[in-house]
matplotlib code that plots the C-alpha trace (Angstrom):
import matplotlib.pyplot as plt

x = [34.8, 36.7, 36.8, 33.0, 32.4, 33.6, 30.8, 28.0, 25.4, 22.7, 22.5, 20.6, 23.5, 25.8, 23.4, 23.2, 27.0, 27.5, 24.8, 26.3, 29.7, 27.9, 26.1, 29.4, 30.9, 27.8, 28.0, 31.6, 30.5, 27.2, 27.4, 26.0, 24.9, 24.2, 27.9, 28.9, 29.4, 28.3, 26.3, 29.4, 30.3, 33.4, 31.0, 29.4, 31.3, 29.4, 26.1, 27.3, 28.3, 24.8, 23.1, 25.2, 24.3, 20.6, 21.1, 23.1, 20.5, 18.1, 20.5, 23.0, 21.3, 21.8, 24.9, 27.0, 25.7, 26.5, 29.9, 30.8, 29.5, 31.5, 34.7, 34.0, 33.1, 36.2, 38.4, 36.4, 36.9, 40.4, 42.0, 40.2, 36.8, 34.8, 31.2, 31.0, 31.9, 29.5, 26.7, 27.4, 26.8, 23.7, 22.1, 22.8, 21.2, 18.2, 17.6, 18.3, 17.5, 13.9, 12.4, 12.4, 10.8, 12.0, 10.9, 9.2, 6.1, 3.4, 2.1, 2.4, 0.0, 0.7, 1.9, 5.5, 6.5, 9.5, 11.0, 13.8, 15.2, 18.8, 19.9, 23.3, 23.9, 20.3, 21.0, 22.5, 20.5, 16.9, 16.0, 12.4, 10.6, 9.0, 5.4, 4.4, 1.7, -1.1, -4.8, -3.9, -1.1, -3.3, -6.2, -3.8, -2.9, -6.3, -8.1, -5.4, -4.5, -1.5, 0.3, -0.7, -1.9, -5.2, -3.5, -0.4, 2.5, 2.7, 5.1, 8.4, 9.8, 13.4, 14.4, 18.1, 20.5, 20.4, 16.7, 15.7, 18.5, 16.9, 13.6, 12.6, 13.7, 13.4, 16.6, 16.3, 19.2, 19.8, 17.7, 14.6, 15.1, 15.2, 12.2, 9.9, 10.3, 8.0, 6.8, 5.4, 2.9, 3.1, 0.6, 2.1, 0.9, -0.7, -3.1, -6.7, -6.7, -3.8, -5.5, -8.6, -6.8, -4.3, -5.2, -8.4, -9.5, -12.1, -12.3, -15.5, -15.6, -18.1, -18.3, -19.9, -21.0, -21.8, -23.4, -25.2, -24.9, -23.5, -19.8, -20.4, -22.8, -20.7, -17.2, -15.8, -13.2, -10.6, -8.6, -5.2, -3.5, -3.9, -4.3, -7.2, -7.7, -10.5, -10.8, -13.5, -16.8, -20.2, -20.8, -24.4, -23.7, -20.7, -22.9, -25.3, -22.4, -21.0, -24.3, -24.4, -20.8, -21.8, -24.8, -22.8, -20.1, -22.7, -24.5, -21.2, -20.7, -23.3, -21.9, -18.5, -16.7, -13.0, -12.5, -15.1, -14.2, -15.4, -14.9, -12.4, -12.8, -15.9, -14.2, -13.2, -11.6, -15.0, -16.7, -14.1, -14.5, -18.0, -17.0, -18.1, -15.3, -16.2, -14.0, -15.2, -15.9, -15.2, -16.4, -15.3, -11.7, -10.2, -11.7, -10.3, -11.7, -11.9, -9.8, -9.6, -8.6, -6.6, -3.6, -3.3, -3.0, -5.4, -4.9, -6.6, -6.6, -6.6, -7.8, -8.9, -12.4, -12.4, -11.0, -7.4, -5.1, -2.8, -1.3, -2.1, -1.5, -1.2, -2.4, 0.4, -1.2, -3.3, -6.7, -6.9, -9.9, -10.3, -12.4, -12.5, -9.4, -7.4, -6.1, -6.4, -4.4, -5.2, -2.7, -0.8, 2.1, 5.0, 6.9, 4.3, 3.1, 6.3, 6.1, 4.1, 2.5, 1.7, -0.4, 1.2, -0.9, 0.7, -1.1, -3.1, -0.8, 0.1, -2.6, -2.0, -3.9, -4.1, -6.4, -8.3, -5.9, -3.0, -4.3, -3.2, 0.2, 3.0, 5.1, 2.4, 1.6, 5.3, 5.6, 2.8, 4.4, 7.7, 6.4, 4.0, 0.7, -2.0, -5.0, -5.1, -7.9, -8.6, -11.0, -12.1, -14.3, -14.7, -17.2, -14.4, -13.8, -10.1, -9.2, -10.7, -8.1, -5.2, -6.8, -7.4, -3.8, -2.6, -4.9, -4.0, -0.3, 0.4, -2.5, -3.5, -7.1, -8.1, -11.2, -12.2, -14.7, -16.4, -19.0, -22.5, -21.8, -19.4, -22.4, -24.9, -26.6, -26.5, -29.5, -29.9, -28.1, -25.0, -21.7, -20.4, -17.2, -15.6, -13.4, -10.9, -9.7, -6.9, -8.3, -7.5, -8.8, -7.9, -4.2, -3.7, -3.5, -6.7, -8.5, -12.2, -14.0, -16.9, -18.9, -21.3, -24.1, -26.3, -29.8, -33.0, -31.2, -30.2, -33.7, -33.2, -29.4, -29.5, -31.1, -30.0, -26.9, -27.0, -23.6, -22.5, -21.3, -19.0, -17.5, -14.7, -14.4, -10.9, -12.0, -14.6, -14.3, -16.7, -17.0, -17.3, -18.0, -14.8, -12.8, -12.4, -11.8, -13.0, -16.6, -18.0, -21.3, -22.9, -25.4, -26.5, -27.0]
y = [3.9, 7.2, 7.2, 6.8, 9.9, 12.1, 10.7, 11.4, 14.0, 13.5, 13.2, 9.9, 8.5, 9.2, 7.4, 4.4, 4.3, 4.1, 1.5, -0.6, -0.6, -1.6, -4.5, -5.8, -5.8, -7.4, -10.2, -10.9, -11.0, -10.0, -6.6, -5.9, -2.3, -1.6, -2.0, 0.7, 4.3, 6.2, 8.6, 9.5, 13.2, 12.5, 12.3, 15.6, 17.0, 14.6, 15.9, 19.5, 18.9, 17.4, 20.3, 22.7, 20.8, 21.3, 25.0, 25.5, 23.7, 26.5, 29.3, 28.4, 25.5, 21.8, 21.6, 23.9, 22.1, 18.6, 19.6, 21.1, 18.0, 15.7, 17.5, 17.0, 13.3, 12.6, 14.1, 12.4, 8.9, 9.4, 8.4, 5.1, 3.7, 1.5, 0.6, 3.0, 6.1, 5.0, 4.6, 8.1, 9.4, 7.2, 8.3, 12.0, 11.9, 9.9, 12.4, 15.7, 15.4, 16.1, 13.7, 15.0, 12.8, 13.1, 10.9, 10.8, 12.9, 10.8, 12.3, 15.9, 15.1, 15.8, 12.3, 11.4, 7.8, 6.6, 3.4, 4.7, 8.0, 7.2, 7.1, 5.3, 1.8, 0.9, -2.8, -2.9, -0.3, 1.1, 4.1, 5.0, 7.4, 5.9, 7.3, 8.5, 11.1, 8.6, 8.3, 5.3, 7.1, 10.2, 8.0, 6.2, 9.5, 11.1, 8.0, 7.1, 8.8, 10.7, 7.5, 5.0, 5.2, 3.6, 0.6, -1.3, -0.3, -2.2, -5.1, -4.3, -6.1, -5.4, -4.9, -4.9, -5.0, -1.2, -0.8, -1.0, 1.5, 4.4, 6.2, 8.3, 6.2, 2.5, 0.9, -2.2, -4.6, -6.4, -9.4, -7.4, -5.2, -8.3, -10.0, -7.0, -4.7, -1.7, 1.5, 4.2, 6.7, 9.9, 12.7, 16.2, 18.4, 20.8, 18.2, 18.3, 14.6, 15.2, 18.2, 16.0, 13.2, 15.3, 15.0, 13.1, 11.1, 8.9, 6.5, 6.3, 3.1, 2.5, -1.3, -2.6, -6.3, -5.5, -8.6, -11.9, -13.5, -17.0, -17.1, -19.7, -17.3, -14.2, -15.4, -17.6, -19.8, -21.8, -24.8, -25.7, -28.7, -28.0, -24.2, -22.0, -18.4, -16.1, -15.5, -12.9, -11.8, -12.5, -9.4, -8.9, -9.1, -6.8, -4.1, -4.4, -4.2, -1.2, 0.7, -0.3, 0.9, 4.3, 4.5, 3.6, 6.1, 8.7, 8.0, 8.0, 11.6, 12.6, 10.4, 11.8, 8.4, 8.1, 4.7, 3.2, -0.5, -3.2, -7.0, -9.2, -10.4, -8.2, -5.5, -5.1, -2.1, -1.6, -1.3, 1.2, 3.3, 4.2, 6.5, 10.1, 12.6, 15.9, 18.9, 19.3, 15.9, 15.5, 11.9, 9.2, 10.3, 7.0, 4.0, 0.5, -1.1, -4.7, -6.7, -7.4, -10.8, -10.2, -11.7, -14.3, -11.7, -10.7, -6.9, -4.2, -0.7, 2.1, 5.3, 8.8, 10.1, 10.5, 7.2, 8.3, 5.4, 5.9, 2.4, -1.2, -4.0, -7.7, -10.6, -12.7, -15.7, -17.9, -19.4, -23.2, -25.6, -29.3, -31.2, -35.0, -35.3, -32.9, -29.5, -26.6, -23.4, -19.9, -19.0, -15.8, -14.6, -14.3, -12.1, -9.4, -9.8, -9.4, -5.7, -4.2, -0.8, 1.6, 4.8, 7.3, 10.2, 12.8, 13.1, 9.9, 7.0, 4.2, 2.4, -1.0, -3.4, -7.1, -9.4, -12.2, -15.1, -12.6, -12.0, -15.5, -15.3, -15.0, -13.1, -10.6, -10.1, -9.7, -7.0, -5.0, -5.5, -4.2, -1.2, -0.3, -0.4, 1.4, 0.5, -2.7, -3.0, -6.4, -7.0, -10.7, -13.3, -16.1, -17.8, -19.1, -17.8, -18.3, -14.7, -13.5, -14.8, -13.5, -10.1, -10.0, -10.9, -7.9, -5.7, -7.1, -7.2, -4.4, -1.9, -2.2, -1.7, -4.4, -4.2, -7.3, -6.5, -9.5, -10.2, -11.4, -13.7, -15.7, -16.5, -17.2, -20.1, -18.7, -17.1, -13.6, -12.6, -14.4, -12.7, -11.0, -9.4, -7.8, -5.2, -5.8, -3.2, -3.0, -3.3, -4.0, -6.4, -4.9, -4.2, -7.0, -6.7, -7.7, -7.4, -6.8, -8.1, -6.1, -8.2, -6.9, -9.1, -9.9, -8.7, -8.0, -5.9, -9.3, -9.5, -6.3, -6.7, -6.9, -3.5, -1.7, -2.7, -1.2, 0.0, -0.5, 2.9, 2.1, 4.9, 4.2, 7.1, 7.3, 9.9, 7.7, 4.5, 1.6, -1.7, -5.0, -7.7, -7.7, -5.6, -1.9, -0.4, 2.4, 3.4, 2.0, 3.1, 1.3, 2.7, 2.0, 4.1]
z = [-0.4, -0.4, -4.2, -4.3, -2.2, -5.0, -7.2, -4.8, -5.9, -3.3, 0.4, 0.0, -2.0, 0.9, 3.1, 0.7, 0.4, 4.2, 4.5, 1.7, 3.6, 6.8, 5.0, 3.6, 7.1, 8.6, 6.0, 7.2, 10.9, 12.5, 14.3, 17.7, 17.1, 20.7, 21.5, 19.1, 20.3, 17.2, 19.3, 21.4, 21.7, 19.6, 16.6, 17.3, 14.3, 12.0, 13.3, 13.0, 9.4, 8.5, 10.2, 8.2, 5.0, 5.8, 6.4, 3.3, 1.2, 2.1, 1.8, -1.0, -2.8, -2.8, -5.1, -2.8, 0.3, -0.9, -2.1, 1.2, 3.0, 0.7, 1.6, 5.3, 4.9, 2.9, 5.6, 8.4, 6.8, 5.4, 8.7, 8.6, 7.7, 10.1, 10.9, 13.9, 11.8, 9.0, 11.6, 13.0, 9.4, 9.0, 12.3, 11.7, 8.3, 9.6, 12.4, 10.7, 6.9, 6.1, 3.6, 0.0, -2.6, -6.2, -9.1, -12.4, -12.9, -14.6, -17.8, -16.5, -13.7, -10.0, -9.2, -8.6, -9.3, -7.4, -6.1, -4.0, -2.7, -3.6, -7.2, -6.7, -5.2, -5.9, -6.3, -2.8, -0.8, -1.1, 1.0, 1.5, 3.8, 6.9, 7.0, 10.4, 9.9, 9.1, 10.0, 12.3, 14.2, 14.7, 16.0, 18.3, 19.9, 20.0, 21.4, 23.9, 27.1, 28.4, 29.3, 26.6, 23.0, 22.0, 20.2, 20.7, 18.4, 15.1, 14.9, 13.3, 10.3, 9.5, 5.8, 6.6, 9.6, 9.8, 9.3, 13.0, 14.0, 12.1, 12.8, 9.8, 6.9, 5.8, 4.6, 2.5, 1.6, -1.7, -0.7, 0.0, -3.1, -5.3, -3.7, -3.5, -6.5, -5.7, -7.3, -5.1, -6.5, -4.5, -4.9, -5.1, -2.2, -4.7, -6.1, -5.1, -4.2, -1.8, -0.2, 0.4, 2.1, 4.1, 7.8, 7.0, 9.9, 8.3, 5.3, 3.2, 1.1, -1.6, -1.9, -5.0, -5.1, -8.8, -10.2, -9.1, -12.6, -12.5, -13.5, -16.3, -18.0, -17.3, -18.3, -21.1, -19.2, -21.1, -19.7, -21.1, -19.5, -15.8, -16.0, -16.8, -17.9, -18.8, -22.6, -22.6, -21.0, -22.5, -24.8, -23.8, -20.1, -20.6, -22.0, -19.1, -16.6, -18.5, -18.0, -14.4, -13.9, -15.4, -13.1, -10.0, -10.7, -11.3, -8.0, -6.1, -7.1, -4.5, -1.7, -0.6, -1.4, -0.9, -2.5, -4.8, -5.1, -7.5, -7.2, -9.0, -12.6, -13.3, -15.5, -19.1, -20.9, -22.6, -19.2, -17.9, -21.0, -19.9, -17.2, -17.8, -17.4, -15.7, -14.9, -11.4, -9.8, -6.1, -5.6, -5.8, -5.3, -6.2, -8.1, -7.6, -10.7, -9.5, -11.9, -15.7, -17.0, -20.2, -22.0, -19.2, -16.5, -13.8, -13.1, -11.1, -12.5, -9.9, -11.3, -10.3, -10.3, -14.1, -14.9, -15.5, -14.5, -11.5, -11.7, -12.4, -10.0, -11.2, -9.1, -7.6, -6.0, -8.4, -7.6, -7.8, -8.0, -8.2, -10.7, -11.1, -8.9, -11.0, -9.6, -12.0, -11.4, -12.6, -15.3, -14.3, -16.4, -13.9, -16.2, -15.7, -12.1, -10.1, -9.2, -6.3, -6.3, -3.4, -3.4, -1.0, 0.4, 2.7, 6.0, 5.3, 4.7, 2.3, 0.3, -1.2, -3.5, -3.5, -5.5, -3.8, -2.9, -2.7, 0.8, 1.9, 0.2, 2.7, 0.3, -0.5, 3.2, 4.0, 1.4, 3.1, 6.5, 5.2, 3.3, 6.2, 4.3, 6.3, 4.1, 2.0, -0.5, -1.9, -4.8, -4.6, -6.1, -3.6, -1.3, 0.9, 4.4, 4.4, 3.7, 7.0, 9.4, 7.2, 7.0, 10.7, 11.4, 9.4, 11.4, 14.7, 14.4, 11.9, 12.5, 8.8, 7.8, 5.2, 3.0, 1.0, -1.7, -3.1, -5.9, -5.3, -8.3, -6.1, -3.9, -6.7, -5.0, -1.6, 0.2, 1.5, 4.7, 3.4, 4.0, 0.9, 2.1, 5.2, 6.6, 9.4, 11.8, 14.4, 17.9, 21.5, 24.0, 27.4, 26.8, 24.2, 20.5, 18.7, 15.5, 14.6, 11.5, 10.2, 7.7, 5.2, 3.9, 0.9, 1.5, -0.3, -3.0, -4.6, -6.0, -8.0, -8.5, -12.3, -12.6, -9.5, -7.5, -4.0, -3.1, 0.5, 1.9, 4.8, 6.9, 9.3, 11.8, 13.4, 15.9, 17.6, 19.5, 19.5, 21.4, 19.6, 22.2, 24.4, 21.9, 21.3, 17.9, 15.6, 14.9, 11.7, 10.0, 7.1, 4.6, 1.1, -2.0]

ax = plt.figure().add_subplot(projection="3d")
ax.plot(x, y, z, "-o")
ax.set_aspect("equal")
plt.show()
């Protein structure tokens, strides 16, 4: 380990190096961290050295600061390396070093793409910031009282033996790194999008049912053995949906929409090409373009207000159906759908995407628990009710807002006043954890759907409480445009 210290160029690599040593020792024999004395006064020199590093970064620059710190750490560990000493370093970095995100800037735009803060030992340790300044946490304080916050604290999910020992960072071990490869798309604080969401205490969703055309007319589905996939969309219907997409995006400009969301399987690249780019467009801020079935993948393209792609997310959990006693499974190319993607907005939180049955996948839900997703948007195509309980559990246990956006086409034979989709919110029932489900319904607009799709405008106000039966949660208002 001493030899590796000389190779360190970043404070996060020092943190990763210490964690990798602790992980190896933990694998030999589980460690009771509460029995260690890494916060003892004898380790004050470690804290002083990290404080000096932070000061020197400001005054002399990062290179001089990290070189000075490396000299101290080398001398500190030279007399003997153990878990207690490494934990003293870990805790001091966690408490004193302010998060600094570095990564690849996407196409010259103000978006930083990163998957870890450390650049060394990345197969053993992943270090990520733990987001605290979020709309949920602010609401918890504002709507609570001096003694208690409004909601119970989110359940914790450890990503490594060290993870629950630190406060400001997440520390993942090799197992979690391998199982949940993730890219985080972080907006620079100079971007207009970031300025809009920073300290925003409401979410305005534009939910688009989009079409009530029967799936058999809309999509050309192919079956091979016991799998199925979508080959293409009916060209005539595609052109009609393209025009509708243009009109909806145009109407949304006047509605102060944060997230304009379309349902699963209703998109093509041709439809997306219809968006009109404008230099000064303030709404919608982000478009979740349902999903596109292409090349045996089912992917959702998340874009900005002008259709510029931020990232694409590929569906993980396939849909299945039974016909004549045979189970057919949606063909999803596993070589392309392993990665997860998160949109990260300072002063707002982490936004994740799932597609339909992903919401009932234990792996997908675990990922969002580990990463601390604050808002999960799920384009769907289903008439099943089985997504609701899964969404409500995420809201109840992990204070995550979940929005499931469904297509009227999935309910083709159903009558008006049938539930299309829903939003689940974290709530409380007296002092217990709870969740609230806000359903939105098909109404008279289904009669004019082909020409004029009414968008559900749903505003969640995190500065106001509301009562839902025996539960308390946030105020929700629904309109149409």
